[in-house]
SELUM-221262 format. One record per residue: residue in three letters; residue number from 1; y, x, z of N, C-alpha, C in turn. Coordinates in steps of 0.05 Angstrom, whole numbers, plus 5000, padded with zeros to 4 digits. Layout:
N
  type  seq   n.v   n.u   n.w  ca.v  ca.u  ca.w   c.v   c.u   c.w
   Ala  NUM     Y     X     Z     Y     X     Z     Y     X     Z
...
! end
This chain:
241
  type  seq   n.v   n.u   n.w  ca.v  ca.u  ca.w   c.v   c.u   c.w
   Unk    1  3469  1883  1774  3461  1903  1754  3431  1908  1755
   Unk    2  3420  1918  1734  3391  1923  1733  3384  1945  1753
   Unk    3  3360  1945  1764  3352  1966  1783  3344  1991  1768
   Unk    4  3338  2012  1783  3333  2038  1771  3309  2037  1752
   Unk    5  3287  2024  1762  3263  2023  1745  3268  2010  1718
   Unk    6  3284  1989  1718  3290  1975  1693  3307  1993  1675
   Unk    7  3327  2006  1687  3343  2024  1671  3327  2046  1658
   Unk    8  3309  2058  1674  3293  2080  1664  3274  2071  1642
   Unk    9  3259  2049  1647  3239  2040  1628  3252  2031  1602
   Unk   10  3273  2013  1604  3286  2003  1580  3301  2025  1566
   Unk   11  3314  2043  1581  3328  2065  1569  3310  2084  1554
   Unk   12  3287  2090  1566  3268  2108  1553  3255  2094  1528
   Unk   13  3249  2068  1531  3237  2054  1508  3256  2052  1485
   Unk   14  3281  2045  1491  3302  2043  1470  3307  2070  1457
   Unk   15  3308  2091  1473  3312  2118  1462  3289  2127  1445
   Unk   16  3265  2119  1453  3242  2126  1436  3243  2113  1409
   Unk   17  3252  2088  1408  3254  2073  1383  3275  2086  1365
   Unk   18  3298  2092  1376  3320  2103  1360  3314  2132  1351
   Unk   19  3303  2148  1369  3296  2176  1361  3273  2176  1341
   Unk   20  3255  2157  1344  3233  2154  1325  3243  2145  1298
   Unk   21  3264  2128  1297  3277  2120  1272  3289  2144  1258
   Unk   22  3304  2160  1273  3316  2184  1261  3294  2203  1251
   Unk   23  3272  2205  1265  3250  2222  1256  3238  2211  1230
   Unk   24  3234  2185  1229  3222  2172  1205  3241  2175  1181
   Unk   25  3267  2175  1186  3286  2179  1164  3290  2208  1157
   Unk   26  3274  2226  1170  3274  2254  1165  3301  2267  1171
   Unk   27  3316  2256  1190  3341  2268  1199  3335  2288  1221
   Unk   28  3313  2285  1235  3305  2302  1256  3276  2312  1251
   Unk   29  3270  2336  1261  3242  2344  1262  3230  2336  1289
   Unk   30  3204  2338  1293  3192  2329  1318  3204  2340  1343
   Unk   31  3210  2366  1343  3222  2378  1367  3250  2367  1373
   Unk   32  3265  2363  1351  3292  2352  1354  3291  2323  1364
   Unk   33  3270  2308  1354  3267  2280  1363  3261  2278  1393
   Unk   34  3245  2297  1403  3239  2298  1432  3265  2302  1448
   Unk   35  3281  2321  1438  3306  2326  1452  3325  2302  1450
   Unk   36  3325  2289  1427  3341  2265  1424  3332  2243  1443
   Unk   37  3306  2239  1446  3295  2220  1465  3304  2227  1493
   Unk   38  3303  2252  1500  3311  2261  1527  3340  2254  1532
   Unk   39  3357  2260  1513  3386  2254  1515  3391  2224  1518
   Unk   40  3377  2208  1502  3381  2179  1504  3373  2168  1532
   Unk   41  3350  2178  1542  3340  2170  1568  3360  2179  1590
   Unk   42  3369  2204  1587  3389  2214  1606  3414  2197  1606
   Unk   43  3424  2190  1582  3448  2173  1580  3444  2146  1593
   Unk   44  3420  2135  1591  3415  2109  1603  3415  2109  1633
   Unk   45  3414  2132  1646  3415  2134  1675  3443  2143  1685
   Unk   46  3459  2155  1667  3484  2167  1675  3504  2149  1690
   Unk   47  3508  2123  1682  3529  2107  1695  3525  2104  1725
   Unk   48  3501  2106  1735  3496  2101  1763  3498  2126  1781
   Unk   49  3508  2149  1770  3511  2172  1787  3533  2168  1808
   Unk   50  3550  2147  1804  3571  2142  1824  3563  2122  1845
   Unk   51  3538  2113  1845  3529  2093  1864  3525  2104  1892
   Unk   52  3529  2087  1912  3525  2096  1940  3499  2086  1951
   Unk   53  3482  2073  1935  3456  2063  1945  3437  2087  1945
   Unk   54  3436  2101  1968  3423  2127  1969  3393  2126  1964
   Unk   55  3379  2105  1973  3350  2104  1970  3342  2102  1941
   Unk   56  3354  2084  1926  3346  2080  1898  3358  2102  1881
   Unk   57  3383  2110  1886  3397  2128  1868  3388  2157  1873
   Unk   58  3378  2164  1897  3369  2191  1901  3346  2197  1882
   Unk   59  3329  2177  1877  3308  2180  1857  3320  2184  1829
   Unk   60  3340  2168  1823  3354  2170  1797  3367  2197  1793
   Unk   61  3380  2207  1814  3392  2234  1813  3371  2255  1806
   Unk   62  3348  2253  1819  3327  2273  1814  3318  2271  1785
   Unk   63  3314  2247  1775  3306  2244  1747  3327  2254  1728
   Unk   64  3352  2248  1733  3374  2258  1716  3374  2288  1716
   Unk   65  3372  2300  1740  3372  2329  1742  3348  2341  1726
   Unk   66  3325  2328  1728  3302  2338  1713  3306  2336  1683
   Unk   67  3319  2314  1674  3324  2311  1645  3343  2332  1635
   Unk   68  3364  2338  1651  3383  2359  1643  3369  2386  1642
   Unk   69  3352  2391  1661  3337  2416  1662  3319  2418  1638
   Unk   70  3305  2396  1631  3288  2396  1607  3304  2401  1582
   Unk   71  3328  2390  1581  3346  2394  1558  3353  2423  1555
   Unk   72  3360  2436  1577  3368  2464  1577  3344  2482  1568
   Unk   73  3320  2476  1578  3297  2492  1571  3290  2488  1541
   Unk   74  3292  2463  1531  3286  2458  1503  3305  2474  1485
   Unk   75  3330  2476  1493  3350  2489  1476  3346  2519  1476
   Unk   76  3337  2530  1499  3335  2559  1501  3306  2570  1499
   Unk   77  3287  2553  1493  3259  2562  1493  3253  2582  1471
   Unk   78  3269  2583  1450  3264  2602  1428  3277  2629  1432
   Unk   79  3295  2631  1452  3309  2656  1457  3303  2669  1484
   Unk   80  3294  2653  1504  3289  2663  1530  3259  2668  1535
   Unk   81  3253  2687  1551  3225  2692  1559  3217  2671  1579
   Unk   82  3191  2670  1586  3181  2650  1605  3194  2653  1632
   Unk   83  3197  2677  1642  3209  2682  1668  3239  2673  1667
   Unk   84  3253  2680  1646  3280  2672  1643  3283  2642  1643
   Unk   85  3265  2628  1630  3266  2599  1629  3261  2586  1656
   Unk   86  3242  2598  1671  3237  2588  1698  3262  2592  1716
   Unk   87  3275  2615  1714  3299  2619  1730  3321  2600  1721
   Unk   88  3324  2597  1694  3344  2578  1684  3339  2550  1694
   Unk   89  3314  2541  1693  3307  2514  1702  3313  2510  1731
   Unk   90  3307  2530  1748  3312  2527  1777  3342  2526  1782
   Unk   91  3358  2543  1767  3386  2543  1771  3400  2517  1762
   Unk   92  3392  2507  1738  3404  2483  1728  3397  2459  1746
   Unk   93  3372  2457  1754  3364  2434  1771  3379  2434  1797
   Unk   94  3381  2457  1810  3394  2459  1836  3424  2453  1833
   Unk   95  3437  2464  1812  3465  2459  1808  3471  2430  1804
   Unk   96  3455  2417  1787  3460  2389  1781  3453  2370  1804
   Unk   97  3429  2374  1815  3419  2356  1836  3434  2359  1862
   Unk   98  3440  2383  1870  3453  2387  1896  3482  2396  1895
   Unk   99  3493  2397  1871  3520  2405  1868  3537  2384  1853
   Unk  100  3535  2384  1827  3553  2367  1810  3551  2338  1816
   Unk  101  3526  2327  1818  3523  2299  1822  3533  2289  1849
   Unk  102  3527  2305  1870  3537  2297  1897  3567  2298  1898
   Unk  103  3579  2318  1885  3609  2320  1885  3620  2296  1871
   Unk  104  3609  2290  1847  3620  2267  1832  3616  2241  1847
   Unk  105  3594  2239  1861  3589  2215  1876  3610  2210  1898
   Unk  106  3620  2231  1910  3639  2229  1931  3667  2222  1921
   Unk  107  3674  2230  1897  3701  2226  1887  3704  2202  1869
   Unk  108  3682  2189  1862  3684  2167  1843  3679  2140  1856
   Unk  109  3686  2119  1843  3683  2092  1853  3663  2077  1835
   Unk  110  3642  2065  1848  3621  2052  1833  3632  2027  1819
   Unk  111  3623  2024  1794  3631  2001  1777  3661  2003  1769
   Unk  112  3673  2026  1772  3700  2030  1761  3698  2036  1731
   Unk  113  3717  2051  1721  3717  2057  1693  3694  2074  1683
   Unk  114  3679  2086  1702  3656  2102  1694  3636  2083  1681
   Unk  115  3636  2058  1689  3619  2037  1676  3636  2024  1654
   Unk  116  3639  2037  1631  3656  2026  1610  3648  2038  1583
   Unk  117  3655  2024  1561  3648  2033  1535  3662  2059  1527
   Unk  118  3689  2062  1533  3702  2087  1525  3690  2111  1539
   Unk  119  3681  2108  1564  3668  2131  1577  3641  2137  1564
   Unk  120  3627  2117  1555  3602  2122  1540  3608  2138  1515
   Unk  121  3630  2132  1502  3638  2147  1478  3646  2175  1485
   Unk  122  3660  2178  1507  3668  2205  1516  3644  2223  1520
   Unk  123  3623  2212  1533  3599  2228  1538  3586  2235  1511
   Unk  124  3587  2217  1492  3575  2223  1466  3590  2245  1452
   Unk  125  3617  2243  1451  3633  2263  1437  3630  2290  1451
   Unk  126  3629  2290  1478  3625  2315  1493  3598  2328  1485
   Unk  127  3578  2311  1482  3552  2321  1473  3553  2334  1446
   Unk  128  3567  2322  1427  3570  2333  1400  3584  2360  1402
   Unk  129  3606  2361  1418  3621  2387  1420  3603  2408  1432
   Unk  130  3589  2401  1454  3572  2421  1468  3551  2431  1449
   Unk  131  3537  2413  1435  3516  2422  1417  3526  2439  1394
   Unk  132  3549  2432  1384  3559  2446  1360  3572  2473  1367
   Unk  133  3589  2473  1387  3604  2497  1394  3589  2517  1411
   Unk  134  3574  2506  1430  3561  2524  1450  3532  2530  1443
   Unk  135  3519  2512  1429  3491  2517  1422  3487  2521  1392
   Unk  136  3509  2521  1377  3509  2529  1349  3491  2511  1332
   Unk  137  3490  2485  1339  3475  2467  1322  3493  2456  1300
   Unk  138  3482  2448  1277  3499  2438  1256  3511  2411  1263
   Unk  139  3531  2403  1248  3546  2379  1255  3529  2354  1255
   Unk  140  3510  2352  1236  3493  2328  1234  3476  2325  1259
   Unk  141  3462  2346  1267  3445  2344  1291  3461  2339  1316
   Unk  142  3484  2352  1317  3502  2349  1340  3511  2320  1343
   Unk  143  3517  2307  1321  3526  2279  1323  3503  2260  1328
   Unk  144  3479  2266  1318  3456  2250  1325  3451  2251  1355
   Unk  145  3452  2274  1367  3449  2277  1396  3471  2261  1410
   Unk  146  3495  2262  1399  3517  2247  1411  3512  2217  1411
   Unk  147  3502  2208  1388  3495  2179  1386  3474  2172  1406
   Unk  148  3454  2189  1410  3433  2183  1430  3444  2181  1458
   Unk  149  3462  2199  1465  3474  2198  1491  3490  2172  1496
   Unk  150  3508  2166  1477  3524  2141  1480  3507  2116  1478
   Unk  151  3486  2117  1461  3468  2094  1459  3455  2088  1485
   Unk  152  3443  2109  1498  3430  2105  1523  3449  2095  1544
   Unk  153  3473  2105  1545  3494  2097  1564  3500  2067  1561
   Unk  154  3504  2059  1536  3511  2031  1531  3488  2012  1537
   Unk  155  3463  2021  1532  3440  2005  1540  3441  2000  1570
   Unk  156  3448  2020  1585  3451  2016  1614  3472  1995  1621
   Unk  157  3495  1996  1608  3516  1977  1613  3508  1948  1606
   Unk  158  3494  1946  1584  3485  1919  1575  3465  1908  1596
   Unk  159  3447  1924  1605  3428  1915  1625  3441  1906  1651
   Unk  160  3462  1921  1659  3477  1913  1683  3489  1886  1680
   Unk  161  3500  1880  1656  3512  1854  1651  3491  1832  1651
   Unk  162  3468  1838  1640  3447  1818  1638  3435  1811  1666
   Unk  163  3430  1831  1681  3415  1827  1706  3432  1820  1730
   Unk  164  3454  1834  1734  3471  1829  1757  3455  1828  1783
   Unk  165  3438  1849  1786  3421  1851  1810  3428  1878  1824
   Unk  166  3428  1879  1851  3435  1903  1864  3413  1924  1860
   Unk  167  3419  1949  1867  3400  1971  1862  3375  1969  1877
   Unk  168  3375  1956  1900  3351  1951  1916  3336  1927  1906
   Unk  169  3347  1913  1886  3333  1890  1874  3330  1867  1895
   Unk  170  3351  1864  1912  3349  1845  1934  3365  1820  1930
   Unk  171  3388  1822  1916  3405  1798  1913  3420  1798  1887
   Unk  172  3428  1774  1880  3444  1770  1855  3473  1775  1861
   Unk  173  3487  1789  1843  3516  1794  1847  3532  1779  1826
   Unk  174  3556  1772  1834  3575  1759  1815  3591  1782  1802
   Unk  175  3578  1797  1786  3591  1822  1775  3592  1822  1745
   Unk  176  3588  1799  1733  3589  1798  1704  3616  1807  1693
   Unk  177  3615  1825  1674  3640  1835  1662  3650  1861  1674
   Unk  178  3637  1871  1694  3647  1895  1707  3634  1921  1696
   Unk  179  3614  1918  1679  3600  1942  1668  3607  1947  1638
   Unk  180  3602  1927  1621  3606  1931  1593  3635  1923  1586
   Unk  181  3654  1941  1593  3682  1935  1590  3696  1958  1575
   Unk  182  3720  1952  1565  3736  1971  1551  3760  1980  1567
   Unk  183  3767  1966  1588  3789  1973  1605  3787  1958  1632
   Unk  184  3802  1968  1651  3803  1956  1678  3832  1956  1686
   Unk  185  3843  1932  1693  3872  1930  1698  3878  1917  1725
   Unk  186  3861  1920  1745  3865  1907  1771  3888  1920  1786
   Unk  187  3890  1946  1785  3910  1960  1801  3926  1979  1783
   Unk  188  3947  1990  1794  3963  2009  1779  3946  2034  1773
   Unk  189  3930  2042  1793  3913  2065  1789  3893  2061  1766
   Unk  190  3883  2036  1763  3865  2029  1741  3879  2033  1714
   Unk  191  3904  2024  1713  3919  2026  1688  3923  2055  1680
   Unk  192  3930  2072  1700  3934  2101  1695  3907  2113  1686
   Unk  193  3886  2105  1699  3859  2115  1692  3852  2108  1663
   Unk  194  3858  2083  1655  3853  2074  1628  3867  2092  1607
   Unk  195  3893  2098  1613  3908  2115  1595  3896  2142  1593
   Unk  196  3888  2154  1616  3877  2181  1616  3850  2181  1601
   Unk  197  3834  2160  1604  3808  2160  1590  3812  2158  1560
   Unk  198  3830  2141  1551  3833  2139  1522  3847  2164  1510
   Unk  199  3865  2176  1525  3877  2201  1516  3856  2223  1515
   Unk  200  3838  2224  1534  3817  2243  1534  3798  2239  1510
   Unk  201  3792  2214  1505  3774  2208  1482  3787  2217  1456
   Unk  202  3813  2211  1453  3827  2220  1428  3827  2250  1426
   Unk  203  3833  2264  1448  3834  2293  1448  3806  2305  1441
   Unk  204  3785  2294  1452  3758  2304  1447  3751  2301  1417
   Unk  205  3759  2279  1405  3753  2275  1377  3767  2296  1360
   Unk  206  3789  2307  1369  3802  2329  1354  3786  2355  1355
   Unk  207  3769  2357  1376  3753  2381  1379  3724  2378  1367
   Unk  208  3717  2353  1361  3690  2347  1353  3683  2358  1326
   Unk  209  3658  2362  1320  3650  2372  1293  3655  2351  1272
   Unk  210  3655  2360  1247  3661  2343  1224  3640  2320  1223
   Unk  211  3650  2297  1215  3632  2273  1215  3622  2266  1187
   Unk  212  3628  2282  1167  3620  2276  1139  3590  2273  1136
   Unk  213  3575  2292  1147  3546  2291  1144  3533  2267  1158
   Unk  214  3543  2261  1182  3531  2238  1196  3537  2212  1183
   Unk  215  3561  2210  1171  3568  2185  1156  3550  2182  1132
   Unk  216  3545  2204  1118  3527  2203  1094  3499  2197  1102
   Unk  217  3490  2208  1125  3462  2205  1134  3456  2177  1143
   Unk  218  3477  2163  1155  3472  2137  1167  3484  2114  1152
   Unk  219  3505  2118  1136  3519  2096  1125  3521  2096  1094
   Unk  220  3508  2115  1082  3508  2116  1053  3487  2097  1041
   Unk  221  3489  2092  1015  3469  2074  1003  3441  2087  1004
   Unk  222  3440  2113  1001  3414  2127  1002  3402  2124  1030
   Unk  223  3418  2126  1051  3408  2122  1078  3398  2094  1082
   Unk  224  3411  2074  1071  3402  2047  1074  3375  2043  1060
   Unk  225  3372  2054  1036  3346  2052  1022  3324  2066  1038
   Unk  226  3330  2088  1050  3310  2103  1066  3302  2086  1090
   Unk  227  3322  2073  1103  3316  2056  1126  3298  2033  1118
   Unk  228  3305  2020  1096  3288  1997  1087  3260  2006  1081
   Unk  229  3256  2031  1071  3229  2040  1065  3212  2044  1090
   Unk  230  3225  2051  1112  3210  2055  1136  3209  2031  1154
   Unk  231  3224  2010  1148  3226  1987  1165  3200  1971  1166
   Unk  232  3188  1967  1143  3164  1951  1140  3142  1968  1126
   Unk  233  3117  1961  1128  3095  1976  1115  3100  1976  1084
   Unk  234  3099  2000  1073  3106  2003  1044  3086  1990  1026
   Unk  235  3060  1987  1036  3039  1975  1019  3034  1946  1026
   Unk  236  3049  1935  1045  3045  1907  1052  3023  1903  1072
   Unk  237  3009  1923  1080  2987  1921  1099  2997  1929  1127
   Unk  238  2990  1913  1146  2998  1919  1174  2975  1932  1190
   Unk  239  2980  1956  1198  2961  1971  1215  2935  1979  1202
   Unk  240  2931  1972  1177  2906  1980  1163  2914  1993  1136
   Unk  241  2925  2017  1138  2934  2030  1113  2911  2048  1102
! end
């Protein structure tokens, strides 16, 4: 699998391109685009929270915790005072870095179903639900944030398949096919886990916000024309407008 630096750089660069595209299509304002970029970058680091390579992943955990803290501050910066935001940031960072991630790390198995496409979708749908129900964002923005989360996550899985290098960047592994997968059927426990994951995904979709606006924004004829307008220079001139 790709090492941490590769995941971070490629994840951040890919998220910047996609969030910038949404910004150019006027689906997001600049502040929302920054938050979308943060979510995409965060998603690109998420699959390795179950790794036991402490030296490399401890850095990753810190970065993930920082990104979640940044996300919380961005969401609450218009309602909380400066002191409240500082307290919130300290609480969120400590909870994630020294609580949730370490607990998850102990109970999960690296390169299990956490490295899979359905789990990437689960994190995306969870993001949509969280943004819509708990932070009162509209369905369109909530789904864009969900797309960013799942997009970053899948970028991570693709890199793992391409590189097949350990986290310390020391040796090549014969691990092709263990990251970008839809199911894992080696053991009976794997089969049960698959069922639970897909049932969870189905259940979460029943709670998710309406998808009408995101379908119109991304898959309608008007959306396609808008994308073509921003894809290449409108006046035919490159860099000299």
